C-alpha positions in Angstrom: -35.7 51.7 -17.2 -37.1 54.8 -18.8 -40.3 55.8 -20.6 -38.5 55.6 -23.9 -37.0 52.3 -22.9 -40.4 50.9 -22.3 -41.7 52.2 -25.6 -38.7 50.6 -27.4 -39.4 47.3 -25.6 -43.1 47.3 -26.6 -42.1 48.0 -30.2 -39.7 45.1 -30.2 -42.3 42.7 -28.7 -45.2 43.8 -30.9 -43.0 44.5 -33.9 -44.7 47.9 -34.2 -45.2 51.0 -32.1 -48.2 51.0 -29.7 -50.2 53.6 -31.5 -53.9 54.2 -32.0 -55.9 56.8 -33.9 -58.0 57.7 -30.9 -55.5 57.1 -28.0 -52.5 59.1 -27.1 -49.8 57.1 -25.3 -47.4 59.0 -23.1 -44.2 57.4 -21.6 -42.9 59.5 -18.7 -39.6 58.8 -17.2 -39.0 59.0 -13.4 -36.4 61.6 -12.5 -33.0 60.8 -11.2 -32.9 60.9 -7.4 -31.1 59.2 -4.4 -32.6 55.8 -3.8 -32.1 54.2 -0.3 -32.1 50.5 -1.5 -29.0 51.5 -3.6 -27.4 53.0 -0.5 -28.3 56.5 -1.7 -27.1 56.0 -5.2 -28.8 58.0 -8.0 -31.4 56.1 -10.0 -34.4 57.0 -12.1 -37.1 56.1 -9.6 -40.5 57.6 -8.9 -40.1 57.6 -5.1 -37.8 56.6 -2.4 -38.3 53.7 0.0 -36.4 52.0 2.8 -36.3 48.6 1.1 -38.0 46.7 -1.7 -40.6 45.0 0.4 -44.3 45.5 1.0 -43.9 45.3 4.8 -42.2 48.7 5.4 -43.7 52.2 5.6 -44.2 54.1 2.3 -42.1 57.2 1.8 -45.1 59.4 1.3 -43.2 62.7 1.0 -41.5 61.5 -2.2 -44.6 59.8 -3.5 -46.6 63.0 -3.1 -44.0 65.1 -4.9 -44.2 62.8 -7.9 -48.0 62.7 -7.7 -47.9 66.5 -8.2 -45.5 66.2 -11.1 -47.8 63.6 -12.8 -50.9 65.7 -11.9 -49.3 68.5 -14.0 -48.9 66.0 -16.9 -52.6 65.1 -16.6 -53.6 68.8 -16.3 -51.6 69.5 -19.5 -53.7 66.8 -21.3 -56.9 68.2 -19.9 -55.9 71.7 -21.2 -55.7 70.2 -24.7 -59.3 69.1 -24.5 -59.0 65.5 -23.3 -61.6 64.9 -20.6 -60.3 63.3 -17.4 -62.8 60.5 -17.6 -61.1 59.5 -20.9 -57.6 59.3 -19.3 -56.1 55.9 -18.2 -53.0 55.9 -16.0 -50.7 53.0 -15.5 -47.2 51.8 -15.2 -44.7 49.0 -14.8 -43.0 48.1 -11.5 -42.6 51.2 -9.5 -44.5 53.1 -12.1 -47.5 50.9 -11.5 -47.4 51.7 -7.8 -47.1 55.4 -8.7 -50.2 55.0 -11.0 -52.2 53.5 -8.1 -51.3 56.4 -5.8 -52.1 58.9 -8.5 -55.5 57.4 -9.5 -56.8 56.3 -6.1 -55.6 59.2 -4.0 -55.6 62.1 -6.3 -57.6 61.5 -9.5 -60.5 59.1 -8.8 -62.2 60.6 -11.8 -59.8 59.1 -14.4 -61.1 56.3 -16.6 -59.0 53.6 -15.0 -55.6 52.5 -13.7 -53.3 49.6 -14.4 -50.2 48.3 -12.7 -47.9 45.6 -14.2 -45.4 43.7 -12.0 -46.1 46.2 -9.1 -47.1 46.0 -5.5 -48.4 48.4 -2.8 -47.1 48.3 0.8 -49.4 46.5 3.2 -50.3 49.8 4.9 -50.3 51.8 1.7 -52.0 55.2 1.7 -53.9 53.9 -1.3 -55.7 51.3 0.9 -56.3 53.9 3.6 -57.8 56.4 1.1 -60.1 53.7 -0.5 -61.2 52.6 3.0 -61.9 56.1 4.2 -64.1 56.8 1.2 -66.0 53.5 1.8 -65.1 52.3 -1.6 -63.7 49.0 -2.8 -60.5 48.5 -4.7 -61.6 46.6 -7.8 -58.8 44.8 -9.5 -58.1 42.0 -12.0 -55.1 39.9 -11.3 -53.5 38.3 -14.3 -51.2 35.5 -13.3 -50.1 34.7 -16.8 -49.8 36.8 -19.9 -48.6 35.4 -23.2 -47.5 37.6 -26.1 -47.1 35.8 -29.4 -45.8 36.8 -32.7 -48.0 35.9 -35.6 
């Protein structure tokens, strides 16, 4: 899907836009690129991978390119006066994986990170980076989330 598609879905589920007086929500869209699991077909994906599985190597070259693109987005927000320790990054599916790479490998000084319906490869560079810095990867796993209309 796209950033705008996610925004539309959230609006349909909540029956309102996800807006706050003190929070700016940005919905970036992954660029179109060849995607190996689609036999090289073009798809809006954040990075390439050999297959959709956590037991294969990450395609770090494409992940790192997108980390730089998203770093530019963060830098733009910092230039407007938003402090990095007030920025939260996150995403859904592949976007969640991208957010984990961005926060744990490139921007440890952001306020936080979230990933919905996402996974990291077993040998992810995220784990390697956290281990090399002798830090722990704190997380909260939510097995069930219920959205209700009132």
